[in-house]
Each structure stands twice: as C-alpha cells, then as structure tokens.
N, C-alpha and C positions, 0 to 999 in steps of 0.2 A: 058523755060520749068521749071515750079516750082515744087519742091519736098517739100511737106508740111506735117508736123506732127501735129496732133491735139490731145490734151490730154483731157480726160473727166473723170467724177467721177459719180459712181452710188450713188444716194441720195434718201432718202425717199420721197414719193410723198404725201406730206402733203397738203390737201385741206382745212383743218380746224385748230384745235388747235394743236400746236406743243408740243409733249411730249418728255421728256428726260429719258434716262436710269437711273436705280437706283443709279448708281455712278456719275451721271451728267457729264459723259465724252463724251457722244454722244447722237444723237437723237434716240428715241425709235421707231424702225420701225417694231415692231412685228405685228402691226395691220393695216399696210398700204402696198401699193405696192412700187415699185421703179421706178425711171425715171432719166432723165438728166435735169439739171437746164436750165433755159432759156438762161443763159450766155453760157453754154456748147453747146446748140443747135445752137446758133448763131455762135459760133466758128466753129462747124462742117460745117455749111452752108457756112461760109466764106472760109474754106479750100477747100470745093468741088468747089465753084465758081472760086477760084484762079487756081485750077488744071485744070478746064475746059477751062478757058480763056487762059492759057499758054500751053496747051497740056501736062501738067505734071500729077502728081498723088498726092493723099491725103491718108495718113495712120492715123488710129485712134489708140490711146493707152490708156489703163487704168491700174492703180495700185490698186488691190483690190481682192475681193473674186472671186471664179469661177463663181458665179452667175452674175457677171458683164459682162459676155459674151452677155447677153441679150441687154445691152446698146451698146456694140460694134456692134452687129447685126443691131441695129437701125441706126448707122452711116454708116455701110456698105450698108444698104438698100437705102440710099439717095445719094450714089456716092463715098464713100471712097473705095479705091481699096484694102487695106490690113488692118489687125488689129493685135495688140499686147496686150496680157494680161500678166502683171507681177503679179503673184498670191501671195497674202498675206492676212492675217487677217487685215482688214482696221482699226480695233480698236487699233491695236498695232502701227499704223503708225502716224507720225507727218509730217508737211510740209517738213522738212529737208529730211526725208526718201523718200517721193514722188519725190522731186526734184532730189535726188541722183539717183533714179531708172530711171527717164526720161533721165537724163544726160548719164547714162550707155547705154541706148538704142540708143541715138544719137551718142555716141562714137562708138558703134559696127556697126551702119549703115555706119558711115564714113569710118571705117576700111575695111568693106566688099565691099562697093561700090566705094570707092575712092572719094566720094563727100558727103557733109553734107546736111542736110535738109536746104532749103533756109529760111524757117520760122517754128518756133514752136509756135503753137497757144494754148491757154488755156482759159477756162472761167475766168472771172475777179475775182471770189471768190468762195469758197466752200459753196453751199447752205445749207448744214447741220451744219457745224461747224463755218462758218463765217471767215475762214482763207483767208487772202489776200496775202499769203507769197510764194506760190510755184513758181509763175512766176519770182519773184525777185530773189529767191534763185537759180533757174535754170539758169537764165542769169548770175549770178555770177559764178556758177560752169563752165559754158560754155565760160565765158569771152566774152559775146555778148551784144549788146545794147538791152534794153528792154523798151517798152512803155506800160503802163497799161490803162485800161478803154477805149480801142479803139472800135469804132463802125463800121468803114469801112476801108478796106485794099485794096490797089491796088499795083501792081508790075510793075516796068519799068526797065528791065535789072537787075542790081544788087542793085537797090534802091527800098525801100518800102515807100509808102505814107500812113500815118496813120491818121485818122480823128476822132475826138471826139466832140460831142456837149456838152458844159458845160454851167453853169449858166450865164457866162459872154459872151457867144457867141460860137465860134468854134475854136478848137485847131487843128493844122495840123503839123505833124512831118514827116520829110523825113530822113530815117535812112538807112545805108548800110545793106545788107544781107550778111551772115545769121544773124537773129535777133529773139528775143522772144517777143511775143505780147499777152497781156491778153485782151479778148474780152468782151465788155459790151453789153447787149441786146439793141435792138432798131435800129441798123444800117442796118440789113438785116432781111428778113422774112424767118425763118427756114421752110424747107419743111419736110414732114413726109413720111415714106416709103409707097409706093404703094404695092399692093399684089405681083406684079411682082418683085418689088425691094426686098421685104422680101424673096421671093423664091430664087432670085439670091444670097442674102446675106447668106443664109443657106449653099450654096455651096462653099463659100470662107473660106479657112482654117484660123484659128486664131493661130498665133504664141504664144506659151506659154513659159514664162520665170520664173525662181525663183528669189528671192531677191538677189541682189549682196552683201549685207551685213546685219548684224543683225539690226533691227530697234532701233533707239534711242528714239522713242516716241515723243509726242508733248510737254511734260512739262506742259500740261494744268492742272490748278487747278480744274476748273469745268466750265461747261456751265451754263448760266442762261437765262431763257426765260423772256424778258422784260414784265413788267406789262402792261396790255391793257391801251391804252390812253383813258382818259375820254373825254367826249364830252357833251356839253350843247346846248340847243335850246331855243329860245325866241319866244313866240307867239306875233306877231305884231298886231294881231287883226283879225277880220273876215269881209268879204265883203268889200264894198266901204269905210267903216270907217277906214280900215287899210291902205288906199292909202297914207295919209300923212306920216305915220311911214315908209312905204316902200321907199318913196322918200327920207326921212331923212337918211335911211340906205344906199341907193345908193350914196348919196352925201358923206357920211362918208367914203365909200369905194373908192371914186374917180371915179366912173363910170357914174356919172350924175352931172349936175350943177344946 
C-alpha cells in the first residue's frame, strides 16, 4: 500500500513566444493562462497509478499562490485523494525555499501518521524558470535516495524500480523506499479530468499551510530567452531532374547506398 506525495507547480501556459517580466526574474504570465508542465502531469499520473496498483493513496502538493488551487483541482480530478497548498508569493521563492516547505510537509505527515510517504514525486524541472534543483535539495533535506529524469516507476515491497530511456539505451535503478524521484515526460500518458472528476475534485478540501520560514530567494541574476535557432534550406531541383541530387543527399546521410 503506497503512500505517494506528488509536487506540482503552477506555470504560464505559453503556446508561442515566451516573455519575461520587466526585471527578468520570472516569466511574464499577464497575458496567458496557467497550467501544469508535461513533466508534472506525468508525475501526477505516475502517482495515481502507483496508488491504484497498491491500494494506497496519492496526495498533491504545491507551494505558491492561492490561484494554484486550480492546478491542485486538476490533480484531484484524475485521482489524487488529498491536496496541500503552501501559500506564498512564488516570485519570492527559490528552489531551496520550495524544498524546505515540501520537507516540512513530509515531516508533519510522518509525525501525525507515524509513517512517511513511500515516494515523493516531482516534475523533472520547472517549466517557467528552468530550475532542476528542488528534487535534489529535497532528497538532501530528507536524507533519502534520489533519482532524476525517471520515466516509469514500479514498486515491489520496500523497493522502487525506476527506468529512464537515454541516448545510450535504457537505465534502470532499484532503490529502497522512502525515496525522491523526479519524473520526465514520455513514460506514461497523463489523463485529464472528466466532468465527473472535476465535480468530485471540487468537494475535496484543500489543506492550506503558511510558509515555515522566511524565503531566502533564488539568488537568480536574471533569466534569458535563448535566441531562436536559425535554419537554412537548399533547393535540390524540380521534377525528375532533381533525382540525382536527392540520391546524393541520401547517400551522404547514410540511408541509401
């Protein structure tokens, strides 16, 4: 019976050009909606599947503004059983602050239940600021093993099997629980709330907490949007006359002899 905590972040829903705030400290979300990143959606799906497979439960947590309840409701609508909001201005928070608050929730859960979360899942990185730090910092605070960039998770007793597809093939880790795992998209297909799921989610109370300490901030100098990558195209010819050039190109690419 697995008790899983999955941590998510409310991020701007950019479908086109990414804009930065005037001080270049965060993404400018004034003209867009908000959502969960694909990594977070896969982390939620993984948590729900693990809970269902083991007869356990999944709890969703976010550290951010009161508006982030919308994203918590999304996770509740697909099968998470409980939700926690640590309310704070996200602009003031850095990865160390978020990791500290998640660790405080884990510690309070262990003190009240007499048992800890078997797994704490997080998205592999923050979609808006590009931070890859929270999972590592959290594992250090909790003194637990951590594996990053994981795509599939299975549990067998007090051991977790974690699998990632990488350029060289496949990596598989077996670690004792409790553990911290950051989830990379691609291993599971996230589901989306049905109307019935959304209605049920509205009835589930969200536990609200204040910050356990004053934020230390990110120490970030500024964010920078990468310049668009340039691309070129070469016209090989038109009609049948282009066939020799196409064959030459295929041979250069190694897909024809």
